[in-house]
N, CA and C atoms of all chains as a GROMACS GRO file, in nm:
protein
  630
    1UNK      N    1  14.618   2.279   5.494
    1UNK     CA    2  14.712   2.167   5.512
    1UNK      C    3  14.736   2.148   5.663
    2UNK      N    4  14.690   2.037   5.713
    2UNK     CA    5  14.709   2.010   5.855
    2UNK      C    6  14.784   1.879   5.869
    3UNK      N    7  14.907   1.886   5.913
    3UNK     CA    8  14.988   1.765   5.920
    3UNK      C    9  15.057   1.756   6.054
    4UNK      N   10  14.981   1.723   6.157
    4UNK     CA   11  15.041   1.720   6.290
    4UNK      C   12  15.155   1.619   6.302
    5UNK      N   13  15.149   1.508   6.227
    5UNK     CA   14  15.257   1.410   6.237
    5UNK      C   15  15.387   1.466   6.179
    6UNK      N   16  15.375   1.536   6.065
    6UNK     CA   17  15.492   1.599   6.004
    6UNK      C   18  15.554   1.699   6.101
    7UNK      N   19  15.468   1.782   6.156
    7UNK     CA   20  15.508   1.886   6.250
    7UNK      C   21  15.584   1.825   6.370
    8UNK      N   22  15.522   1.723   6.428
    8UNK     CA   23  15.583   1.660   6.546
    8UNK      C   24  15.714   1.591   6.507
    9UNK      N   25  15.713   1.525   6.392
    9UNK     CA   26  15.832   1.449   6.351
    9UNK      C   27  15.951   1.540   6.326
   10UNK      N   28  15.930   1.649   6.253
   10UNK     CA   29  16.045   1.735   6.218
   10UNK      C   30  16.100   1.804   6.343
   11UNK      N   31  16.010   1.835   6.436
   11UNK     CA   32  16.059   1.899   6.558
   11UNK      C   33  16.125   1.799   6.652
   12UNK      N   34  16.082   1.674   6.645
   12UNK     CA   35  16.150   1.570   6.726
   12UNK      C   36  16.294   1.552   6.679
   13UNK      N   37  16.312   1.532   6.548
   13UNK     CA   38  16.448   1.502   6.501
   13UNK      C   39  16.536   1.626   6.495
   14UNK      N   40  16.475   1.745   6.498
   14UNK     CA   41  16.554   1.867   6.492
   14UNK      C   42  16.592   1.924   6.627
   15UNK      N   43  16.550   1.856   6.735
   15UNK     CA   44  16.586   1.908   6.868
   15UNK      C   45  16.737   1.906   6.886
   16UNK      N   46  16.784   2.000   6.963
   16UNK     CA   47  16.928   2.010   6.987
   16UNK      C   48  16.986   1.873   7.025
   17UNK      N   49  17.086   1.827   6.954
   17UNK     CA   50  17.159   1.701   6.971
   17UNK      C   51  17.088   1.578   6.913
   18UNK      N   52  16.956   1.582   6.898
   18UNK     CA   53  16.884   1.460   6.860
   18UNK      C   54  16.930   1.405   6.726
   19UNK      N   55  16.947   1.492   6.627
   19UNK     CA   56  16.991   1.445   6.496
   19UNK      C   57  17.125   1.374   6.503
   20UNK      N   58  17.213   1.428   6.584
   20UNK     CA   59  17.347   1.369   6.597
   20UNK      C   60  17.340   1.235   6.670
   21UNK      N   61  17.256   1.227   6.772
   21UNK     CA   62  17.239   1.099   6.844
   21UNK      C   63  17.184   0.993   6.749
   22UNK      N   64  17.083   1.030   6.672
   22UNK     CA   65  17.022   0.934   6.579
   22UNK      C   66  17.124   0.887   6.475
   23UNK      N   67  17.205   0.980   6.429
   23UNK     CA   68  17.306   0.946   6.330
   23UNK      C   69  17.403   0.842   6.385
   24UNK      N   70  17.441   0.857   6.511
   24UNK     CA   71  17.531   0.758   6.571
   24UNK      C   72  17.461   0.624   6.589
   25UNK      N   73  17.334   0.625   6.627
   25UNK     CA   74  17.263   0.499   6.648
   25UNK      C   75  17.235   0.426   6.517
   26UNK      N   76  17.234   0.499   6.406
   26UNK     CA   77  17.217   0.432   6.276
   26UNK      C   78  17.335   0.339   6.247
   27UNK      N   79  17.450   0.366   6.310
   27UNK     CA   80  17.567   0.279   6.292
   27UNK      C   81  17.553   0.152   6.374
   28UNK      N   82  17.456   0.147   6.466
   28UNK     CA   83  17.436   0.029   6.549
   28UNK      C   84  17.412   0.067   6.693
   29UNK      N   85  17.364  -0.029   6.775
   29UNK     CA   86  17.335  -0.001   6.916
   29UNK      C   87  17.461   0.044   6.990
   30UNK      N   88  17.444   0.125   7.090
   30UNK     CA   89  17.559   0.177   7.165
   30UNK      C   90  17.521   0.197   7.310
   31UNK      N   91  17.620   0.182   7.396
   31UNK     CA   92  17.600   0.211   7.538
   31UNK      C   93  17.600   0.363   7.559
   32UNK      N   94  17.545   0.402   7.673
   32UNK     CA   95  17.537   0.545   7.706
   32UNK      C   96  17.675   0.611   7.696
   33UNK      N   97  17.773   0.548   7.759
   33UNK     CA   98  17.907   0.610   7.761
   33UNK      C   99  17.970   0.618   7.622
   34UNK      N  100  17.938   0.519   7.540
   34UNK     CA  101  17.990   0.523   7.403
   34UNK      C  102  17.932   0.642   7.328
   35UNK      N  103  17.801   0.660   7.342
   35UNK     CA  104  17.738   0.774   7.275
   35UNK      C  105  17.796   0.905   7.325
   36UNK      N  106  17.809   0.915   7.456
   36UNK     CA  107  17.861   1.039   7.512
   36UNK      C  108  18.001   1.070   7.459
   37UNK      N  109  18.084   0.965   7.452
   37UNK     CA  110  18.222   0.987   7.406
   37UNK      C  111  18.227   1.025   7.258
   38UNK      N  112  18.128   0.978   7.182
   38UNK     CA  113  18.129   1.007   7.038
   38UNK      C  114  18.072   1.144   7.005
   39UNK      N  115  18.004   1.204   7.102
   39UNK     CA  116  17.939   1.333   7.076
   39UNK      C  117  18.005   1.441   7.162
   40UNK      N  118  18.102   1.510   7.107
   40UNK     CA  119  18.174   1.608   7.187
   40UNK      C  120  18.080   1.717   7.239
   41UNK      N  121  18.102   1.758   7.360
   41UNK     CA  122  18.030   1.870   7.420
   41UNK      C  123  17.891   1.836   7.476
   42UNK      N  124  17.838   1.717   7.448
   42UNK     CA  125  17.707   1.686   7.506
   42UNK      C  126  17.728   1.651   7.653
   43UNK      N  127  17.635   1.694   7.738
   43UNK     CA  128  17.646   1.660   7.880
   43UNK      C  129  17.568   1.530   7.906
   44UNK      N  130  17.599   1.465   8.017
   44UNK     CA  131  17.526   1.343   8.056
   44UNK      C  132  17.376   1.373   8.068
   45UNK      N  133  17.344   1.486   8.130
   45UNK     CA  134  17.203   1.520   8.153
   45UNK      C  135  17.130   1.538   8.020
   46UNK      N  136  17.196   1.604   7.926
   46UNK     CA  137  17.131   1.628   7.796
   46UNK      C  138  17.115   1.498   7.718
   47UNK      N  139  17.219   1.416   7.717
   47UNK     CA  140  17.210   1.288   7.647
   47UNK      C  141  17.099   1.201   7.707
   48UNK      N  142  17.093   1.199   7.837
   48UNK     CA  143  16.992   1.120   7.908
   48UNK      C  144  16.851   1.169   7.874
   49UNK      N  145  16.834   1.300   7.872
   49UNK     CA  146  16.705   1.362   7.839
   49UNK      C  147  16.662   1.327   7.696
   50UNK      N  148  16.754   1.340   7.604
   50UNK     CA  149  16.721   1.314   7.463
   50UNK      C  150  16.689   1.166   7.440
   51UNK      N  151  16.764   1.077   7.504
   51UNK     CA  152  16.736   0.934   7.487
   51UNK      C  153  16.598   0.901   7.545
   52UNK      N  154  16.564   0.964   7.655
   52UNK     CA  155  16.433   0.941   7.716
   52UNK      C  156  16.322   0.986   7.621
   53UNK      N  157  16.339   1.103   7.560
   53UNK     CA  158  16.239   1.152   7.464
   53UNK      C  159  16.225   1.058   7.345
   54UNK      N  160  16.339   1.010   7.297
   54UNK     CA  161  16.336   0.920   7.181
   54UNK      C  162  16.274   0.785   7.216
   55UNK      N  163  16.294   0.742   7.341
   55UNK     CA  164  16.228   0.619   7.386
   55UNK      C  165  16.077   0.639   7.393
   56UNK      N  166  16.036   0.754   7.447
   56UNK     CA  167  15.892   0.783   7.456
   56UNK      C  168  15.828   0.790   7.318
   57UNK      N  169  15.905   0.837   7.221
   57UNK     CA  170  15.855   0.847   7.084
   57UNK      C  171  15.864   0.714   7.010
   58UNK      N  172  15.918   0.612   7.078
   58UNK     CA  173  15.933   0.477   7.020
   58UNK      C  174  16.025   0.475   6.899
   59UNK      N  175  16.122   0.564   6.902
   59UNK     CA  176  16.222   0.569   6.796
   59UNK      C  177  16.348   0.496   6.843
   60UNK      N  178  16.369   0.498   6.974
   60UNK     CA  179  16.484   0.430   7.036
   60UNK      C  180  16.431   0.336   7.143
   61UNK      N  181  16.501   0.223   7.161
   61UNK     CA  182  16.465   0.132   7.271
   61UNK      C  183  16.591   0.088   7.344
   62UNK      N  184  16.572   0.051   7.469
   62UNK     CA  185  16.686   0.002   7.546
   62UNK      C  186  16.694  -0.149   7.532
   63UNK      N  187  16.812  -0.198   7.512
   63UNK     CA  188  16.834  -0.342   7.503
   63UNK      C  189  16.922  -0.381   7.620
   64UNK      N  190  16.884  -0.489   7.687
   64UNK     CA  191  16.965  -0.536   7.799
   64UNK      C  192  17.034  -0.665   7.754
   65UNK      N  193  17.165  -0.662   7.752
   65UNK     CA  194  17.237  -0.780   7.703
   65UNK      C  195  17.231  -0.891   7.807
   66UNK      N  196  17.242  -1.015   7.759
   66UNK     CA  197  17.240  -1.129   7.851
   66UNK      C  198  17.378  -1.153   7.911
   67UNK      N  199  17.480  -1.090   7.855
   67UNK     CA  200  17.617  -1.109   7.907
   67UNK      C  201  17.627  -1.058   8.051
   68UNK      N  202  17.723  -1.114   8.125
   68UNK     CA  203  17.753  -1.060   8.258
   68UNK      C  204  17.886  -0.988   8.249
   69UNK      N  205  17.902  -0.868   8.308
   69UNK     CA  206  17.795  -0.789   8.369
   69UNK      C  207  17.693  -0.742   8.266
   70UNK      N  208  17.572  -0.729   8.313
   70UNK     CA  209  17.462  -0.684   8.226
   70UNK      C  210  17.496  -0.547   8.166
   71UNK      N  211  17.467  -0.531   8.040
   71UNK     CA  212  17.490  -0.401   7.976
   71UNK      C  213  17.360  -0.349   7.917
   72UNK      N  214  17.342  -0.219   7.928
   72UNK     CA  215  17.226  -0.158   7.862
   72UNK      C  216  17.276  -0.087   7.738
   73UNK      N  217  17.212  -0.117   7.628
   73UNK     CA  218  17.247  -0.051   7.503
   73UNK      C  219  17.125   0.017   7.445
   74UNK      N  220  17.149   0.127   7.377
   74UNK     CA  221  17.041   0.200   7.310
   74UNK      C  222  17.044   0.163   7.163
   75UNK      N  223  16.926   0.134   7.110
   75UNK     CA  224  16.916   0.092   6.970
   75UNK      C  225  16.796   0.159   6.906
   76UNK      N  226  16.801   0.175   6.776
   76UNK     CA  227  16.685   0.225   6.704
   76UNK      C  228  16.578   0.116   6.698
   77UNK      N  229  16.453   0.152   6.709
   77UNK     CA  230  16.342   0.060   6.685
   77UNK      C  231  16.330   0.038   6.534
   78UNK      N  232  16.246  -0.055   6.489
   78UNK     CA  233  16.229  -0.071   6.344
   78UNK      C  234  16.193   0.060   6.274
   79UNK      N  235  16.099   0.137   6.330
   79UNK     CA  236  16.063   0.262   6.264
   79UNK      C  237  16.175   0.366   6.279
   80UNK      N  238  16.252   0.353   6.385
   80UNK     CA  239  16.368   0.442   6.403
   80UNK      C  240  16.472   0.423   6.293
   81UNK      N  241  16.494   0.297   6.252
   81UNK     CA  242  16.593   0.273   6.146
   81UNK      C  243  16.548   0.334   6.014
   82UNK      N  244  16.418   0.354   6.000
   82UNK     CA  245  16.366   0.414   5.876
   82UNK      C  246  16.399   0.562   5.865
   83UNK      N  247  16.462   0.618   5.968
   83UNK     CA  248  16.506   0.758   5.961
   83UNK      C  249  16.629   0.775   5.874
   84UNK      N  250  16.690   0.665   5.833
   84UNK     CA  251  16.815   0.678   5.756
   84UNK      C  252  16.799   0.766   5.632
   85UNK      N  253  16.698   0.744   5.546
   85UNK     CA  254  16.686   0.834   5.428
   85UNK      C  255  16.660   0.980   5.467
   86UNK      N  256  16.595   1.002   5.581
   86UNK     CA  257  16.572   1.140   5.626
   86UNK      C  258  16.707   1.205   5.661
   87UNK      N  259  16.785   1.135   5.740
   87UNK     CA  260  16.914   1.193   5.781
   87UNK      C  261  17.009   1.205   5.662
   88UNK      N  262  17.001   1.111   5.569
   88UNK     CA  263  17.083   1.122   5.447
   88UNK      C  264  17.045   1.247   5.367
   89UNK      N  265  16.914   1.272   5.358
   89UNK     CA  266  16.867   1.390   5.284
   89UNK      C  267  16.914   1.519   5.352
   90UNK      N  268  16.912   1.519   5.485
   90UNK     CA  269  16.959   1.638   5.557
   90UNK      C  270  17.108   1.657   5.534
   91UNK      N  271  17.182   1.547   5.535
   91UNK     CA  272  17.328   1.557   5.517
   91UNK      C  273  17.361   1.611   5.378
   92UNK      N  274  17.293   1.558   5.278
   92UNK     CA  275  17.314   1.606   5.140
   92UNK      C  276  17.284   1.755   5.131
   93UNK      N  277  17.169   1.794   5.187
   93UNK     CA  278  17.131   1.935   5.179
   93UNK      C  279  17.229   2.023   5.256
   94UNK      N  280  17.276   1.976   5.371
   94UNK     CA  281  17.364   2.060   5.454
   94UNK      C  282  17.492   2.093   5.377
   95UNK      N  283  17.536   2.000   5.290
   95UNK     CA  284  17.656   2.027   5.210
   95UNK      C  285  17.627   2.132   5.102
   96UNK      N  286  17.510   2.121   5.041
   96UNK     CA  287  17.472   2.220   4.939
   96UNK      C  288  17.458   2.359   5.004
   97UNK      N  289  17.401   2.359   5.121
   97UNK     CA  290  17.378   2.484   5.194
   97UNK      C  291  17.512   2.548   5.232
   98UNK      N  292  17.604   2.466   5.284
   98UNK     CA  293  17.736   2.518   5.322
   98UNK      C  294  17.809   2.573   5.200
   99UNK      N  295  17.797   2.502   5.088
   99UNK     CA  296  17.862   2.548   4.965
   99UNK      C  297  17.804   2.681   4.919
  100UNK      N  298  17.672   2.696   4.930
  100UNK     CA  299  17.607   2.821   4.890
  100UNK      C  300  17.656   2.938   4.976
  101UNK      N  301  17.675   2.910   5.106
  101UNK     CA  302  17.727   3.014   5.196
  101UNK      C  303  17.868   3.054   5.156
  102UNK      N  304  17.951   2.952   5.132
  102UNK     CA  305  18.092   2.980   5.104
  102UNK      C  306  18.109   3.059   4.976
  103UNK      N  307  18.021   3.034   4.880
  103UNK     CA  308  18.030   3.105   4.753
  103UNK      C  309  18.006   3.255   4.768
  104UNK      N  310  17.938   3.292   4.877
  104UNK     CA  311  17.911   3.436   4.896
  104UNK      C  312  18.015   3.503   4.984
  105UNK      N  313  18.098   3.420   5.053
  105UNK     CA  314  18.195   3.480   5.144
  105UNK      C  315  18.306   3.551   5.066
  106UNK      N  316  18.349   1.136   6.388
  106UNK     CA  317  18.258   1.198   6.292
  106UNK      C  318  18.225   1.339   6.338
  107UNK      N  319  18.268   1.435   6.263
  107UNK     CA  320  18.240   1.574   6.300
  107UNK      C  321  18.169   1.640   6.182
  108UNK      N  322  18.044   1.672   6.200
  108UNK     CA  323  17.968   1.727   6.088
  108UNK      C  324  17.891   1.849   6.133
  109UNK      N  325  17.962   1.959   6.153
  109UNK     CA  326  17.893   2.077   6.203
  109UNK      C  327  17.783   2.126   6.111
  110UNK      N  328  17.800   2.108   5.978
  110UNK     CA  329  17.696   2.155   5.887
  110UNK      C  330  17.569   2.073   5.903
  111UNK      N  331  17.585   1.942   5.916
  111UNK     CA  332  17.471   1.854   5.938
  111UNK      C  333  17.398   1.894   6.066
  112UNK      N  334  17.475   1.911   6.172
  112UNK     CA  335  17.424   1.949   6.303
  112UNK      C  336  17.344   2.080   6.295
  113UNK      N  337  17.404   2.180   6.234
  113UNK     CA  338  17.339   2.310   6.222
  113UNK      C  339  17.215   2.301   6.135
  114UNK      N  340  17.225   2.226   6.026
  114UNK     CA  341  17.114   2.217   5.932
  114UNK      C  342  16.993   2.150   5.995
  115UNK      N  343  17.014   2.038   6.062
  115UNK     CA  344  16.899   1.964   6.115
  115UNK      C  345  16.833   2.043   6.228
  116UNK      N  346  16.915   2.118   6.302
  116UNK     CA  347  16.855   2.197   6.409
  116UNK      C  348  16.786   2.322   6.356
  117UNK      N  349  16.835   2.372   6.244
  117UNK     CA  350  16.767   2.486   6.181
  117UNK      C  351  16.626   2.446   6.134
  118UNK      N  352  16.620   2.337   6.058
  118UNK     CA  353  16.490   2.302   6.001
  118UNK      C  354  16.396   2.239   6.104
  119UNK      N  355  16.451   2.192   6.216
  119UNK     CA  356  16.367   2.129   6.318
  119UNK      C  357  16.316   2.224   6.425
  120UNK      N  358  16.354   2.350   6.416
  120UNK     CA  359  16.306   2.446   6.515
  120UNK      C  360  16.154   2.458   6.511
  121UNK      N  361  16.097   2.484   6.626
  121UNK     CA  362  15.951   2.495   6.636
  121UNK      C  363  15.898   2.588   6.526
  122UNK      N  364  15.806   2.540   6.444
  122UNK     CA  365  15.740   2.609   6.333
  122UNK      C  366  15.820   2.614   6.203
  123UNK      N  367  15.951   2.602   6.210
  123UNK     CA  368  16.030   2.624   6.089
  123UNK      C  369  15.995   2.526   5.977
  124UNK      N  370  15.982   2.398   6.012
  124UNK     CA  371  15.948   2.298   5.911
  124UNK      C  372  15.818   2.330   5.840
  125UNK      N  373  15.722   2.375   5.918
  125UNK     CA  374  15.590   2.407   5.862
  125UNK      C  375  15.599   2.532   5.772
  126UNK      N  376  15.674   2.631   5.815
  126UNK     CA  377  15.692   2.752   5.733
  126UNK      C  378  15.758   2.715   5.600
  127UNK      N  379  15.863   2.634   5.606
  127UNK     CA  380  15.933   2.594   5.483
  127UNK      C  381  15.841   2.518   5.390
  128UNK      N  382  15.759   2.433   5.448
  128UNK     CA  383  15.667   2.354   5.368
  128UNK      C  384  15.572   2.445   5.290
  129UNK      N  385  15.524   2.550   5.356
  129UNK     CA  386  15.435   2.643   5.287
  129UNK      C  387  15.510   2.721   5.179
  130UNK      N  388  15.634   2.760   5.206
  130UNK     CA  389  15.709   2.837   5.107
  130UNK      C  390  15.748   2.752   4.985
  131UNK      N  391  15.755   2.621   5.002
  131UNK     CA  392  15.782   2.535   4.887
  131UNK      C  393  15.671   2.547   4.782
  132UNK      N  394  15.552   2.584   4.826
  132UNK     CA  395  15.440   2.602   4.732
  132UNK      C  396  15.454   2.732   4.654
  133UNK      N  397  15.544   2.820   4.698
  133UNK     CA  398  15.565   2.947   4.628
  133UNK      C  399  15.577   3.061   4.728
  134UNK      N  400  15.623   3.178   4.679
  134UNK     CA  401  15.640   3.293   4.767
  134UNK      C  402  15.507   3.333   4.832
  135UNK      N  403  15.516   3.390   4.951
  135UNK     CA  404  15.394   3.429   5.021
  135UNK      C  405  15.420   3.553   5.104
  136UNK      N  406  15.315   3.633   5.121
  136UNK     CA  407  15.324   3.748   5.210
  136UNK      C  408  15.316   3.703   5.355
  137UNK      N  409  15.361   3.789   5.444
  137UNK     CA  410  15.361   3.757   5.587
  137UNK      C  411  15.222   3.714   5.632
  138UNK      N  412  15.122   3.792   5.598
  138UNK     CA  413  14.987   3.762   5.644
  138UNK      C  414  14.932   3.632   5.586
  139UNK      N  415  14.973   3.601   5.464
  139UNK     CA  416  14.931   3.474   5.405
  139UNK      C  417  14.990   3.357   5.484
  140UNK      N  418  15.118   3.369   5.514
  140UNK     CA  419  15.181   3.261   5.592
  140UNK      C  420  15.113   3.246   5.727
  141UNK      N  421  15.090   3.359   5.792
  141UNK     CA  422  15.031   3.354   5.926
  141UNK      C  423  14.893   3.287   5.920
  142UNK      N  424  14.815   3.322   5.817
  142UNK     CA  425  14.680   3.266   5.809
  142UNK      C  426  14.682   3.116   5.778
  143UNK      N  427  14.790   3.073   5.710
  143UNK     CA  428  14.795   2.930   5.672
  143UNK      C  429  14.848   2.844   5.786
  144UNK      N  430  14.908   2.908   5.885
  144UNK     CA  431  14.969   2.830   5.994
  144UNK      C  432  14.893   2.857   6.123
  145UNK      N  433  14.798   2.772   6.155
  145UNK     CA  434  14.716   2.798   6.274
  145UNK      C  435  14.804   2.802   6.399
  146UNK      N  436  14.771   2.889   6.487
  146UNK     CA  437  14.834   2.898   6.620
  146UNK      C  438  14.969   2.968   6.622
  147UNK      N  439  15.029   3.000   6.507
  147UNK     CA  440  15.157   3.072   6.514
  147UNK      C  441  15.127   3.219   6.544
  148UNK      N  442  15.212   3.280   6.625
  148UNK     CA  443  15.193   3.422   6.654
  148UNK      C  444  15.274   3.505   6.554
  149UNK      N  445  15.238   3.634   6.542
  149UNK     CA  446  15.314   3.724   6.456
  149UNK      C  447  15.460   3.729   6.498
  150UNK      N  448  15.483   3.735   6.628
  150UNK     CA  449  15.620   3.747   6.678
  150UNK      C  450  15.702   3.623   6.642
  151UNK      N  451  15.640   3.507   6.656
  151UNK     CA  452  15.712   3.382   6.626
  151UNK      C  453  15.739   3.369   6.477
  152UNK      N  454  15.640   3.401   6.395
  152UNK     CA  455  15.660   3.393   6.250
  152UNK      C  456  15.770   3.490   6.206
  153UNK      N  457  15.766   3.610   6.262
  153UNK     CA  458  15.865   3.711   6.229
  153UNK      C  459  16.006   3.664   6.268
  154UNK      N  460  16.017   3.606   6.385
  154UNK     CA  461  16.146   3.556   6.435
  154UNK      C  462  16.200   3.444   6.345
  155UNK      N  463  16.113   3.351   6.310
  155UNK     CA  464  16.157   3.237   6.229
  155UNK      C  465  16.197   3.281   6.088
  156UNK      N  466  16.123   3.376   6.031
  156UNK     CA  467  16.158   3.425   5.897
  156UNK      C  468  16.293   3.496   5.901
  157UNK      N  469  16.316   3.568   6.010
  157UNK     CA  470  16.443   3.639   6.025
  157UNK      C  471  16.560   3.539   6.031
  158UNK      N  472  16.541   3.432   6.108
  158UNK     CA  473  16.645   3.329   6.118
  158UNK      C  474  16.672   3.263   5.982
  159UNK      N  475  16.564   3.237   5.910
  159UNK     CA  476  16.578   3.171   5.779
  159UNK      C  477  16.644   3.265   5.677
  160UNK      N  478  16.617   3.396   5.691
  160UNK     CA  479  16.685   3.493   5.605
  160UNK      C  480  16.834   3.496   5.637
  161UNK      N  481  16.866   3.496   5.766
  161UNK     CA  482  17.007   3.498   5.806
  161UNK      C  483  17.080   3.374   5.755
  162UNK      N  484  17.007   3.263   5.752
  162UNK     CA  485  17.067   3.138   5.706
  162UNK      C  486  17.069   3.129   5.553
  163UNK      N  487  17.017   3.233   5.488
  163UNK     CA  488  17.011   3.238   5.341
  163UNK      C  489  16.928   3.126   5.279
  164UNK      N  490  16.826   3.086   5.352
  164UNK     CA  491  16.733   2.984   5.304
  164UNK      C  492  16.607   3.054   5.251
  165UNK      N  493  16.578   3.170   5.308
  165UNK     CA  494  16.462   3.250   5.267
  165UNK      C  495  16.511   3.389   5.231
  166UNK      N  496  16.446   3.452   5.134
  166UNK     CA  497  16.478   3.591   5.102
  166UNK      C  498  16.349   3.671   5.085
  167UNK      N  499  16.359   3.801   5.106
  167UNK     CA  500  16.244   3.887   5.087
  167UNK      C  501  16.244   3.940   4.946
  168UNK      N  502  16.128   3.938   4.885
  168UNK     CA  503  16.113   3.992   4.750
  168UNK      C  504  16.019   4.111   4.759
  169UNK      N  505  16.056   4.219   4.693
  169UNK     CA  506  15.969   4.336   4.693
  169UNK      C  507  15.909   4.349   4.554
  170UNK      N  508  15.778   4.342   4.546
  170UNK     CA  509  15.712   4.347   4.414
  170UNK      C  510  15.716   4.488   4.359
  171UNK      N  511  15.713   4.498   4.228
  171UNK     CA  512  15.713   4.629   4.164
  171UNK      C  513  15.572   4.689   4.161
  172UNK      N  514  15.472   4.604   4.187
  172UNK     CA  515  15.334   4.653   4.185
  172UNK      C  516  15.313   4.760   4.292
  173UNK      N  517  15.212   4.845   4.266
  173UNK     CA  518  15.171   4.944   4.369
  173UNK      C  519  15.036   4.901   4.422
  174UNK      N  520  15.012   4.897   4.553
  174UNK     CA  521  15.111   4.923   4.658
  174UNK      C  522  15.217   4.812   4.663
  175UNK      N  523  15.337   4.854   4.701
  175UNK     CA  524  15.449   4.761   4.713
  175UNK      C  525  15.415   4.648   4.810
  176UNK      N  526  15.452   4.527   4.774
  176UNK     CA  527  15.429   4.412   4.860
  176UNK      C  528  15.560   4.341   4.889
  177UNK      N  529  15.572   4.297   5.012
  177UNK     CA  530  15.689   4.217   5.046
  177UNK      C  531  15.645   4.072   5.052
  178UNK      N  532  15.717   3.989   4.980
  178UNK     CA  533  15.687   3.846   4.985
  178UNK      C  534  15.812   3.769   5.028
  179UNK      N  535  15.788   3.660   5.095
  179UNK     CA  536  15.897   3.574   5.138
  179UNK      C  537  15.906   3.458   5.042
  180UNK      N  538  16.029   3.427   5.001
  180UNK     CA  539  16.050   3.320   4.903
  180UNK      C  540  16.171   3.238   4.944
  181UNK      N  541  16.174   3.114   4.901
  181UNK     CA  542  16.292   3.032   4.923
  181UNK      C  543  16.403   3.079   4.830
  182UNK      N  544  16.526   3.077   4.877
  182UNK     CA  545  16.642   3.102   4.792
  182UNK      C  546  16.665   2.976   4.708
  183UNK      N  547  16.758   2.981   4.610
  183UNK     CA  548  16.784   2.858   4.534
  183UNK      C  549  16.821   2.739   4.625
  184UNK      N  550  16.904   2.761   4.724
  184UNK     CA  551  16.940   2.647   4.810
  184UNK      C  552  16.823   2.611   4.902
  185UNK      N  553  16.739   2.708   4.932
  185UNK     CA  554  16.619   2.680   5.012
  185UNK      C  555  16.524   2.585   4.940
  186UNK      N  556  16.511   2.603   4.809
  186UNK     CA  557  16.420   2.514   4.734
  186UNK      C  558  16.472   2.370   4.733
  187UNK      N  559  16.602   2.355   4.755
  187UNK     CA  560  16.658   2.219   4.758
  187UNK      C  561  16.620   2.144   4.885
  188UNK      N  562  16.548   2.210   4.973
  188UNK     CA  563  16.499   2.140   5.094
  188UNK      C  564  16.382   2.048   5.063
  189UNK      N  565  16.329   2.056   4.942
  189UNK     CA  566  16.209   1.976   4.912
  189UNK      C  567  16.229   1.826   4.940
  190UNK      N  568  16.337   1.765   4.890
  190UNK     CA  569  16.352   1.622   4.921
  190UNK      C  570  16.368   1.593   5.070
  191UNK      N  571  16.425   1.688   5.144
  191UNK     CA  572  16.439   1.668   5.289
  191UNK      C  573  16.300   1.665   5.353
  192UNK      N  574  16.218   1.764   5.319
  192UNK     CA  575  16.085   1.771   5.379
  192UNK      C  576  15.998   1.654   5.332
  193UNK      N  577  16.017   1.612   5.207
  193UNK     CA  578  15.944   1.494   5.160
  193UNK      C  579  15.982   1.370   5.240
  194UNK      N  580  16.111   1.356   5.267
  194UNK     CA  581  16.157   1.239   5.344
  194UNK      C  582  16.100   1.243   5.486
  195UNK      N  583  16.095   1.362   5.545
  195UNK     CA  584  16.038   1.373   5.680
  195UNK      C  585  15.890   1.337   5.677
  196UNK      N  586  15.819   1.385   5.572
  196UNK     CA  587  15.675   1.357   5.564
  196UNK      C  588  15.649   1.207   5.552
  197UNK      N  589  15.726   1.142   5.464
  197UNK     CA  590  15.712   0.997   5.447
  197UNK      C  591  15.738   0.926   5.579
  198UNK      N  592  15.845   0.963   5.645
  198UNK     CA  593  15.878   0.897   5.772
  198UNK      C  594  15.772   0.924   5.878
  199UNK      N  595  15.718   1.046   5.881
  199UNK     CA  596  15.621   1.079   5.986
  199UNK      C  597  15.497   0.989   5.973
  200UNK      N  598  15.464   0.950   5.851
  200UNK     CA  599  15.349   0.861   5.833
  200UNK      C  600  15.381   0.719   5.881
  201UNK      N  601  15.501   0.674   5.853
  201UNK     CA  602  15.543   0.540   5.900
  201UNK      C  603  15.548   0.540   6.053
  202UNK      N  604  15.595   0.648   6.107
  202UNK     CA  605  15.608   0.660   6.252
  202UNK      C  606  15.470   0.660   6.317
  203UNK      N  607  15.377   0.740   6.261
  203UNK     CA  608  15.241   0.744   6.316
  203UNK      C  609  15.175   0.606   6.306
  204UNK      N  610  15.197   0.537   6.194
  204UNK     CA  611  15.137   0.404   6.177
  204UNK      C  612  15.193   0.307   6.281
  205UNK      N  613  15.323   0.316   6.308
  205UNK     CA  614  15.384   0.227   6.408
  205UNK      C  615  15.324   0.253   6.547
  206UNK      N  616  15.298   0.378   6.576
  206UNK     CA  617  15.234   0.414   6.705
  206UNK      C  618  15.095   0.355   6.713
  207UNK      N  619  15.017   0.374   6.605
  207UNK     CA  620  14.877   0.332   6.608
  207UNK      C  621  14.865   0.181   6.622
  208UNK      N  622  14.961   0.109   6.563
  208UNK     CA  623  14.955  -0.038   6.574
  208UNK      C  624  14.971  -0.087   6.716
  209UNK      N  625  15.029  -0.004   6.800
  209UNK     CA  626  15.049  -0.047   6.940
  209UNK      C  627  14.938  -0.002   7.032
  210UNK      N  628  14.854   0.089   6.982
  210UNK     CA  629  14.747   0.140   7.068
  210UNK      C  630  14.642   0.031   7.092
   0.00000   0.00000   0.00000
C-alpha cells in the first residue's frame, strides 16, 4: 500500500496548530489578527509559518479586499473547504476518545 | 471555541508516520516487524516511539499471544478502531487535493 497523498495530507493537517487554524477558517475568511486573537497561545511567527505552508499546499489563499484601507484576509481554497468532513470526523472521534479516557480514570 | 480534545487528537494522528501506522493496524493486529516491513523508510526507533505514544494515548494496545514462541502484536483498542471514518475522510480528501494540484500543473 503506497499512498503518498494520504501520508502528506494527514501530516499537513496534523501539524501543530494547523487543525485549529483550518477549523477557524471553515467559519469564513479572517484577517491575520483575527485568527491570532481566536487561537490562544499561538505566536505571530507560528501563525505566519502555518499560513504560509497552507498557502503553498493550496489549501489557503490570501484575499485582498477592494475596500480602503486595503485588507488581507485568509480564506480556504475550494479544495480547502472540502476539509470540513475531515475535521468533523476528527472532532467526533476526539469526543469518543476523551470519553474512553475518562471511563478509565 | 476551546477544544483541547480536538487539538490533541488531530495532532496525535497527524504526527509523522502515525497516520500510516494506524492505517495498517486497521487491517488487523500486526507484529513489530510486520509493521516495519509494510512501512517503507520508517526506522525501528521511529516505529517504536510512535507505537509507544499510541499506547499511552490508549489508541493501540499490545497483545501477547498464547502460542509458543510467545508473540507480541500491536492492535487498535476499541476507541482506536473508531478512527476508521477519520482516516477514510483523510484519504478521500487527499485524492481531491492531489487532483486539484494536478489540474494546475
